[in-house]
DSSP file (Angstrom, degrees, kcal/mol; ACC not computed):
  #  RESIDUE AA STRUCTURE BP1 BP2  ACC     N-H-->O    O-->H-N    N-H-->O    O-->H-N    TCO  KAPPA ALPHA  PHI   PSI    X-CA   Y-CA   Z-CA
    1    1 A M              0   0    0      0, 0.0     2,-0.1     0, 0.0     0, 0.0   0.000 360.0 360.0 360.0 129.5   -1.7    5.4  -21.4
    2    2 A L        +     0   0    0      1,-0.1     3,-0.1     3,-0.0     0, 0.0  -0.475 360.0 173.3 -67.9 146.9   -2.0    4.9  -17.5
    3    3 A T        -     0   0    0      1,-0.5     2,-0.3    -2,-0.1    -1,-0.1   0.583  56.5 -13.1-127.2 -37.4   -1.5    1.4  -16.5
    4    4 A T        -     0   0    0      2,-0.0    -1,-0.5    42,-0.0     2,-0.4  -0.975  49.3-133.0-156.9 163.9   -1.4    1.5  -12.5
    5    5 A I        -     0   0    0     -2,-0.3    42,-0.3    -3,-0.1    -3,-0.0  -0.998  12.8-164.0-127.6 140.3   -1.1    3.6   -9.5
    6    6 A V        -     0   0    0     -2,-0.4    42,-0.2    40,-0.1     2,-0.1  -0.951  16.1-141.7-119.7 108.6    1.1    2.9   -6.5
    7    7 A P        -     0   0    0      0, 0.0    42,-2.9     0, 0.0     2,-0.5  -0.407   6.5-150.5 -69.9 146.1    0.4    4.7   -3.4
    8    8 A K  E     -a   49   0A   0     40,-0.2    42,-0.2    -2,-0.1    -2,-0.0  -0.981  18.5-175.9-114.8 121.3    3.2    6.0   -1.2
    9    9 A L  E     -a   50   0A   0     40,-2.6    42,-2.0    -2,-0.5     2,-0.2  -0.831  25.7-108.2-121.5 152.7    2.5    6.2    2.5
   10   10 A P  E     -a   51   0A   0      0, 0.0     2,-0.3     0, 0.0    42,-0.2  -0.525  32.5-173.8 -84.4 149.8    4.5    7.5    5.4
   11   11 A M  E     -a   52   0A   0     40,-2.6    42,-3.6    -2,-0.2     3,-0.2  -0.980  23.0-158.9-133.5 148.8    6.1    5.2    8.0
   12   12 A R  S    S+     0   0    0     -2,-0.3     2,-0.4     1,-0.3    -1,-0.1   0.732  87.2  21.2 -97.0 -24.2    8.0    5.9   11.1
   13   13 A N     >  -     0   0    0      1,-0.1     4,-2.5    40,-0.1    -1,-0.3  -0.946  62.9-155.0-148.6 121.3    9.9    2.5   11.4
   14   14 A K  H  > S+     0   0    0     -2,-0.4     4,-3.1    22,-0.3     5,-0.3   0.878  95.1  54.5 -61.8 -41.5   10.5    0.3    8.4
   15   15 A A  H  > S+     0   0    0      1,-0.2     4,-2.5     2,-0.2    -1,-0.2   0.929 111.2  45.5 -62.7 -41.1   10.8   -2.9   10.5
   16   16 A I  H  > S+     0   0    0      2,-0.2     4,-2.5     1,-0.2    -2,-0.2   0.950 114.5  48.2 -61.0 -51.0    7.3   -2.3   12.2
   17   17 A T  H  X S+     0   0    0     -4,-2.5     4,-2.4     1,-0.2     5,-0.3   0.954 112.3  49.8 -58.9 -53.7    5.7   -1.4    8.9
   18   18 A R  H  X S+     0   0    0     -4,-3.1     4,-2.8     1,-0.2     5,-0.4   0.938 110.8  47.4 -50.4 -49.7    7.1   -4.5    7.2
   19   19 A T  H  X>S+     0   0    0     -4,-2.5     4,-3.4    -5,-0.3     5,-0.7   0.934 110.4  51.9 -59.6 -45.0    6.1   -6.9    9.8
   20   20 A F  I  X>S+     0   0    0     -4,-2.5     4,-2.3     1,-0.2     5,-0.9   0.978 116.1  39.5 -61.4 -58.3    2.5   -5.6   10.0
   21   21 A Y  I  <5S+     0   0    0     -4,-2.4     6,-2.5     3,-0.2     4,-0.5   0.812 121.4  43.7 -62.7 -31.2    2.0   -5.8    6.3
   22   22 A V  I  <5S+     0   0    0     -4,-2.8     4,-0.5    -5,-0.3    -2,-0.2   0.901 124.9  30.9 -77.5 -44.6    3.8   -9.2    5.9
   23   23 A T  I  <5S+     0   0    0     -4,-3.4    -3,-0.2    -5,-0.4    -2,-0.2   0.907 131.0  31.3 -80.8 -43.1    2.4  -10.9    8.9
   24   24 A Q  I  <<S+     0   0    0     -4,-2.3    -3,-0.2    -5,-0.7    60,-0.1   0.862 132.3  25.5 -86.8 -33.4   -1.0   -9.4    9.2
   25   25 A L  S   <S-     0   0    0     -5,-0.9    -3,-0.2    -4,-0.5    -4,-0.1   0.530  98.2-118.9-113.6 -11.5   -2.0   -8.6    5.6
   26   26 A G        +     0   0    0     -4,-0.5    -4,-0.2    -6,-0.3    -3,-0.1   0.749  59.2 144.9  84.1  20.1    0.1  -11.2    3.6
   27   27 A F        -     0   0    0     -6,-2.5     2,-0.4    -9,-0.1    16,-0.2  -0.368  37.7-141.1 -82.2 171.1    2.2   -8.8    1.5
   28   28 A K  E     -B   42   0A   0     14,-2.1    14,-2.2    -2,-0.1     2,-0.3  -0.984  21.0-109.9-133.8 148.9    5.9   -9.6    0.6
   29   29 A D  E     +B   41   0A   0     -2,-0.4    12,-0.2    12,-0.2    10,-0.0  -0.609  33.1 179.6 -76.8 130.2    8.8   -7.2    0.5
   30   30 A I        +     0   0    0     10,-2.2     2,-0.2    -2,-0.3    11,-0.2   0.175  33.2 130.0-120.2  12.7    9.7   -6.7   -3.2
   31   31 A G        -     0   0    0      9,-0.6     3,-0.1     1,-0.2    -2,-0.0  -0.541  48.4-154.2 -71.4 135.0   12.6   -4.3   -2.8
   32   32 A S  S    S+     0   0    0     -2,-0.2     2,-0.3     1,-0.2    -1,-0.2   0.701  84.8  26.8 -79.0 -19.6   15.7   -5.4   -4.6
   33   33 A R  S    S-     0   0    0      2,-0.0     2,-1.0    -3,-0.0    -1,-0.2  -0.976  88.9-114.7-137.2 151.4   18.0   -3.5   -2.2
   34   34 A D        -     0   0    0     -2,-0.3     2,-0.5    -3,-0.1     5,-0.1  -0.747  34.2-174.5 -95.5 106.4   17.2   -2.7    1.5
   35   35 A F    >   -     0   0    0     -2,-1.0     3,-1.1     3,-0.5    -4,-0.0  -0.840  24.0-139.9 -92.3 131.7   17.0    1.0    1.8
   36   36 A E  T 3  S+     0   0    0     -2,-0.5   -22,-0.3     1,-0.2    -1,-0.1   0.801  99.6  37.5 -58.3 -30.3   16.6    2.4    5.3
   37   37 A D  T 3  S+     0   0    0     15,-0.1    15,-2.5     1,-0.1     2,-0.3   0.222 111.7  55.3-112.7  16.6   14.1    5.0    4.3
   38   38 A Y  E <   - C   0  51A   0     -3,-1.1    -3,-0.5    13,-0.2     2,-0.4  -0.992  54.3-172.0-152.2 143.7   12.0    3.3    1.6
   39   39 A L  E     - C   0  50A   0     11,-2.6    11,-2.2    -2,-0.3     2,-0.5  -0.990   5.9-162.9-141.7 128.1    9.9    0.0    1.6
   40   40 A L  E     + C   0  49A   0     -2,-0.4   -10,-2.2     9,-0.2    -9,-0.6  -0.944  15.5 179.4-115.5 126.3    8.2   -1.6   -1.4
   41   41 A L  E     -BC  29  48A   0      7,-1.9     7,-2.4    -2,-0.5     2,-0.3  -0.956   6.1-168.8-133.1 147.7    5.6   -4.2   -0.7
   42   42 A Q  E     +BC  28  47A   0    -14,-2.2   -14,-2.1    -2,-0.3     2,-0.3  -0.976  13.0 175.6-138.9 145.6    3.3   -6.3   -3.0
   43   43 A K  E >   - C   0  46A   0      3,-2.0     3,-1.8    -2,-0.3     2,-0.2  -0.877  69.9 -44.0-149.2 119.9    0.3   -8.6   -2.6
   44   44 A D  T 3  S-     0   0    0     -2,-0.3    -1,-0.0     1,-0.3     0, 0.0  -0.436 125.0 -18.1  55.3-122.1   -1.4  -10.1   -5.7
   45   45 A N  T 3  S+     0   0    0     -2,-0.2     2,-0.4    -3,-0.1    -1,-0.3   0.184 119.5  85.8-100.6  14.1   -1.6   -7.3   -8.2
   46   46 A I  E <   - C   0  43A   0     -3,-1.8    -3,-2.0   -42,-0.1     2,-0.4  -0.896  52.6-162.3-120.8 147.1   -1.1   -4.4   -6.0
   47   47 A E  E     - C   0  42A   0     -2,-0.4     2,-0.4   -42,-0.3    -5,-0.2  -0.941   3.0-169.3-117.2 147.7    1.9   -2.4   -4.5
   48   48 A I  E     - C   0  41A   0     -7,-2.4    -7,-1.9    -2,-0.4     2,-0.3  -0.986   8.3-162.6-126.4 131.2    2.3   -0.1   -1.8
   49   49 A H  E     -aC   8  40A   0    -42,-2.9   -40,-2.6    -2,-0.4     2,-0.4  -0.728   4.0-160.4-107.5 162.8    5.4    1.9   -1.3
   50   50 A F  E     -aC   9  39A   0    -11,-2.2   -11,-2.6    -2,-0.3     2,-0.4  -0.994   3.3-159.1-141.1 148.0    6.4    3.7    2.0
   51   51 A F  E     -aC  10  38A   0    -42,-2.0   -40,-2.6    -2,-0.4     2,-0.3  -0.928  32.7-100.6-126.9 145.9    8.9    6.5    2.8
   52   52 A L  E     +a   11   0A   0    -15,-2.5   -40,-0.2    -2,-0.4     2,-0.2  -0.483  40.0 166.9 -73.9 134.1   10.4    7.2    6.1
   53   53 A F    >   +     0   0    0    -42,-3.6     3,-2.3    -2,-0.3    -1,-0.1  -0.646   5.8 178.3-143.1  78.5    8.9   10.0    8.0
   54   54 A R  T 3  S+     0   0    0      1,-0.3    -1,-0.1    -2,-0.2   -42,-0.1   0.784  79.7  51.1 -47.8 -42.7   10.4    9.7   11.6
   55   55 A D  T 3  S+     0   0    0     -3,-0.1    -1,-0.3     2,-0.1     2,-0.2   0.255  77.2 132.8 -92.1  17.0    8.7   12.7   12.9
   56   56 A L    <   -     0   0    0     -3,-2.3     5,-0.1   -45,-0.1     3,-0.1  -0.447  50.0-145.1 -69.3 136.3    5.1   11.7   11.7
   57   57 A N    >   -     0   0    0     -2,-0.2     3,-2.7     1,-0.1     4,-0.2  -0.911   7.1-149.5-102.5 106.8    2.6   12.2   14.4
   58   58 A P  G >  S+     0   0    0      0, 0.0     3,-0.8     0, 0.0    -1,-0.1   0.713  94.7  58.8 -54.4 -28.8    0.1    9.3   13.8
   59   59 A S  G 3  S+     0   0    0      1,-0.2    50,-0.0    -3,-0.1    -3,-0.0   0.657 109.1  45.7 -74.3 -14.4   -2.8   11.3   15.2
   60   60 A E  G <  S+     0   0    0     -3,-2.7     2,-0.7     2,-0.0    -1,-0.2   0.227  89.3 108.1-107.2  12.2   -2.2   14.0   12.5
   61   61 A N    <   +     0   0    0     -3,-0.8    50,-0.0    -4,-0.2    -5,-0.0  -0.830  34.5 168.2 -99.0 119.9   -1.8   11.4    9.7
   62   62 A Y        +     0   0    0     -2,-0.7     2,-0.3    48,-0.1    -1,-0.1  -0.060  25.5 140.5-117.1  25.7   -4.8   11.4    7.3
   63   63 A A        +     0   0    0     46,-0.1    48,-2.5   -53,-0.0     2,-0.3  -0.549  27.1 178.7 -71.3 137.0   -3.2    9.2    4.5
   64   64 A Q  E     -d  111   0B   0     -2,-0.3     2,-0.3    46,-0.2    48,-0.2  -0.946  18.5-170.5-137.3 150.5   -5.7    6.8    3.0
   65   65 A V  E     -d  112   0B   0     46,-2.2    48,-2.3    -2,-0.3     2,-0.5  -0.955  13.3-148.6-148.7 136.5   -5.7    4.2    0.3
   66   66 A Y  E     -d  113   0B   0     -2,-0.3     2,-0.5    46,-0.2    48,-0.2  -0.890  16.3-165.5-104.1 127.5   -8.8    2.3   -1.1
   67   67 A I  E     -d  114   0B   0     46,-3.8    48,-2.6    -2,-0.5     2,-0.3  -0.959   6.6-151.0-118.0 127.2   -8.0   -1.3   -2.2
   68   68 A R  E     +d  115   0B   0     -2,-0.5     2,-0.3    46,-0.2    48,-0.2  -0.730  20.1 173.9 -95.2 144.3  -10.4   -3.2   -4.4
   69   69 A L        -     0   0    0     46,-2.0     3,-0.3    -2,-0.3    -2,-0.0  -0.928  34.2-133.0-145.5 166.8  -10.6   -6.9   -4.2
   70   70 A N  S    S+     0   0    0     -2,-0.3     3,-0.1     1,-0.2    46,-0.1   0.381  98.0  37.8-107.2   0.3  -12.8   -9.6   -5.6
   71   71 A D     >  +     0   0    0      1,-0.1     4,-1.8     2,-0.0     3,-0.2  -0.471  62.0 163.1-148.8  69.9  -13.6  -11.8   -2.5
   72   72 A I  H  > S+     0   0    0     -3,-0.3     4,-2.4     1,-0.2     5,-0.2   0.770  71.6  60.0 -67.8 -27.9  -14.0   -9.4    0.4
   73   73 A D  H  > S+     0   0    0      2,-0.2     4,-2.5     1,-0.2    -1,-0.2   0.927 107.6  43.3 -64.8 -43.6  -15.7  -11.9    2.5
   74   74 A S  H  > S+     0   0    0     -3,-0.2     4,-2.4     2,-0.2    -2,-0.2   0.856 115.5  48.2 -65.9 -37.6  -12.8  -14.3    2.6
   75   75 A F  H  X S+     0   0    0     -4,-1.8     4,-1.4     2,-0.2    -1,-0.2   0.874 111.4  49.8 -76.7 -31.8  -10.3  -11.7    3.1
   76   76 A Y  H  X S+     0   0    0     -4,-2.4     4,-2.1     2,-0.2    -2,-0.2   0.929 111.2  50.5 -65.5 -46.4  -12.3  -10.1    5.9
   77   77 A Q  H  X S+     0   0    0     -4,-2.5     4,-3.0     1,-0.2     5,-0.2   0.925 108.7  51.7 -47.8 -49.0  -12.6  -13.6    7.4
   78   78 A S  H  X S+     0   0    0     -4,-2.4     4,-1.9     1,-0.2    -1,-0.2   0.861 106.5  54.2 -64.4 -33.1   -8.9  -14.1    7.1
   79   79 A M  H  <>S+     0   0    0     -4,-1.4     5,-2.6     2,-0.2    -1,-0.2   0.928 109.6  47.0 -69.8 -38.6   -8.2  -10.8    8.9
   80   80 A L  H ><5S+     0   0    0     -4,-2.1     3,-1.2     3,-0.2    -2,-0.2   0.906 111.8  49.7 -69.7 -39.8  -10.3  -11.8   11.8
   81   81 A E  H 3<5S+     0   0    0     -4,-3.0    -1,-0.2     1,-0.2    -2,-0.2   0.837 110.9  50.3 -59.0 -32.1   -8.7  -15.2   12.1
   82   82 A N  T 3<5S-     0   0    0     -4,-1.9    -1,-0.2    -5,-0.2    -2,-0.2   0.391 115.0-122.0 -88.3   1.7   -5.3  -13.5   12.0
   83   83 A K  T < 5 +     0   0    0     -3,-1.2     2,-0.3     1,-0.2    -3,-0.2   0.794  49.6 167.5  60.5  29.0   -6.5  -11.1   14.7
   84   84 A T      < -     0   0    0     -5,-2.6     2,-0.4    -6,-0.2    -1,-0.2  -0.605  42.4-110.2 -70.5 131.3   -5.9   -8.1   12.7
   85   85 A N        -     0   0    0     -2,-0.3    20,-0.4    20,-0.1     2,-0.3  -0.520  29.2-154.8 -67.8 119.1   -7.5   -5.0   14.2
   86   86 A I        -     0   0    0     -2,-0.4    18,-0.3    18,-0.1     5,-0.1  -0.732  34.3 -95.1 -93.1 143.7  -10.4   -3.9   12.2
   87   87 A H    >   -     0   0    0     16,-3.4     3,-1.5    -2,-0.3    16,-0.2  -0.241  31.9-123.9 -56.3 144.2  -11.2   -0.1   12.5
   88   88 A P  T 3  S+     0   0    0      0, 0.0     3,-0.3     0, 0.0    -1,-0.1   0.858 114.5  35.9 -65.9 -33.0  -13.9    0.4   15.2
   89   89 A A  T 3  S+     0   0    0      1,-0.2    -2,-0.1    13,-0.0    -3,-0.0   0.339 111.8  68.8 -93.3   6.0  -16.1    2.2   12.6
   90   90 A G    <   +     0   0    0     -3,-1.5    13,-2.0    13,-0.2    -3,-0.2   0.123  58.4 139.2-117.1  22.6  -14.9    0.0    9.7
   91   91 A Y  S    S-     0   0    0     -3,-0.3     2,-0.2    11,-0.2    10,-0.2  -0.173  70.6 -67.4 -70.6 170.0  -16.3   -3.5   10.2
   92   92 A L  S    S+     0   0    0     10,-0.1     2,-0.3     8,-0.1    10,-0.2  -0.360  74.3 146.6 -65.4 123.6  -17.6   -5.2    7.1
   93   93 A Q  E     -E  101   0B   0      8,-2.1     8,-2.9    -2,-0.2     2,-0.6  -0.995  51.1-110.4-155.1 153.7  -20.7   -3.6    5.7
   94   94 A T  E     -E  100   0B   0     -2,-0.3     6,-0.3     6,-0.2     2,-0.2  -0.764  39.1-148.3 -84.2 121.0  -22.6   -2.8    2.6
   95   95 A K    >   -     0   0    0      4,-3.3     3,-2.3    -2,-0.6     4,-0.3  -0.518  23.4-114.8 -94.4 160.6  -22.5    0.9    1.9
   96   96 A A  T 3  S+     0   0    0      1,-0.3    -1,-0.1    -2,-0.2    -2,-0.0   0.755 112.3  67.3 -57.3 -23.7  -25.2    3.1    0.2
   97   97 A W  T 3  S-     0   0    0      2,-0.1    -1,-0.3     1,-0.0    -3,-0.0   0.321 121.6-101.3 -82.3   7.3  -22.8    3.7   -2.7
   98   98 A G  S <  S+     0   0    0     -3,-2.3    20,-2.4     1,-0.2     2,-0.4   0.720  83.6 118.4  80.3  25.2  -22.9    0.0   -3.7
   99   99 A Q  E     - F   0 117B   0     -4,-0.3    -4,-3.3    18,-0.3     2,-0.6  -0.968  57.0-141.5-119.0 135.9  -19.6   -1.2   -2.2
  100  100 A K  E     +EF  94 116B   0     16,-2.9    16,-1.9    -2,-0.4     2,-0.3  -0.876  44.4 166.5 -88.1 120.4  -19.0   -3.9    0.5
  101  101 A E  E     +EF  93 115B   0     -8,-2.9    -8,-2.1    -2,-0.6     2,-0.3  -0.934  29.5 178.2-139.9 159.8  -16.2   -2.4    2.6
  102  102 A F  E     - F   0 114B   0     12,-1.8    12,-3.2    -2,-0.3     2,-0.3  -0.948  17.5-151.4-153.8 162.7  -14.2   -2.6    5.8
  103  103 A A  E     + F   0 113B   0    -13,-2.0   -16,-3.4    -2,-0.3     2,-0.3  -0.943  13.1 178.2-142.3 151.9  -11.3   -0.7    7.1
  104  104 A M  E     - F   0 112B   0      8,-2.6     8,-3.3    -2,-0.3     2,-0.4  -0.944  23.7-124.8-143.2 165.6   -8.2   -0.7    9.3
  105  105 A L  E     - F   0 111B   0    -20,-0.4     6,-0.2    -2,-0.3   -20,-0.1  -0.920  22.5-139.2-109.6 140.2   -5.3    1.5   10.5
  106  106 A D    >   -     0   0    0      4,-1.9     3,-1.6    -2,-0.4   -89,-0.1  -0.221  44.0 -81.2 -80.5-169.9   -1.7    0.5   10.1
  107  107 A P  T 3  S+     0   0    0      0, 0.0   -90,-0.1     0, 0.0    -1,-0.1   0.682 133.5  46.1 -66.1 -23.6    1.0    1.1   12.7
  108  108 A D  T 3  S-     0   0    0    -98,-0.1     3,-0.1     2,-0.1   -47,-0.0   0.129 121.7-102.5-113.1  19.4    1.3    4.8   11.5
  109  109 A N    <   +     0   0    0     -3,-1.6     2,-0.5     1,-0.3   -46,-0.1   0.698  66.1 156.7  71.5  19.0   -2.4    5.5   11.3
  110  110 A N        -     0   0    0   -100,-0.1    -4,-1.9   -48,-0.1     2,-0.5  -0.702  43.2-129.5 -68.0 118.8   -2.6    5.1    7.4
  111  111 A L  E     -dF  64 105B   0    -48,-2.5   -46,-2.2    -2,-0.5     2,-0.6  -0.660  23.8-168.2 -78.1 117.8   -6.2    4.2    6.7
  112  112 A L  E     -dF  65 104B   0     -8,-3.3    -8,-2.6    -2,-0.5     2,-0.5  -0.940   4.8-174.0-114.3 117.3   -6.6    1.0    4.5
  113  113 A T  E     -dF  66 103B   0    -48,-2.3   -46,-3.8    -2,-0.6     2,-0.5  -0.931   6.8-160.2-112.6 133.8  -10.1    0.6    3.3
  114  114 A F  E     +dF  67 102B   0    -12,-3.2   -12,-1.8    -2,-0.5     2,-0.3  -0.904  18.2 174.6-115.4 135.7  -10.8   -2.5    1.4
  115  115 A G  E     -dF  68 101B   0    -48,-2.6   -46,-2.0    -2,-0.5   -14,-0.2  -0.964  20.9-171.9-148.2 154.2  -13.9   -2.7   -0.9
  116  116 A Q  E     - F   0 100B   0    -16,-1.9   -16,-2.9    -2,-0.3   -46,-0.1  -0.982  35.0-108.3-142.7 128.6  -15.9   -4.7   -3.5
  117  117 A P  E       F   0  99B   0      0, 0.0   -18,-0.3     0, 0.0   -19,-0.1  -0.336 360.0 360.0 -62.5 145.7  -18.8   -3.8   -5.6
  118  118 A V              0   0    0    -20,-2.4   -19,-0.1     0, 0.0   -20,-0.1   0.409 360.0 360.0 -79.7 360.0  -22.0   -5.3   -4.6
């Protein structure tokens, strides 16, 4: 029986990735050991793992993750207050498919879309 899914996204620099997710999005580092080429982060009930990809060209990175939440308005407001860059085409809006969503890019151009059913 499946219980959860944990996306694994590329990163070029572990310190930059950790700083972005911890300071901008409120994640915490849950790695029991500090491996140079791997990072485990958690916020509430989700985990995202990152693997080192030094030669990643961000303009050619199409990695994406969709994160569901139950209070998108408050989370979006906290991102604005924290001065987190929202994707220019990803401001908070209600989509035709019945989701309220917004999106942002992390330092390696991984697309993070946050959504909640309307």
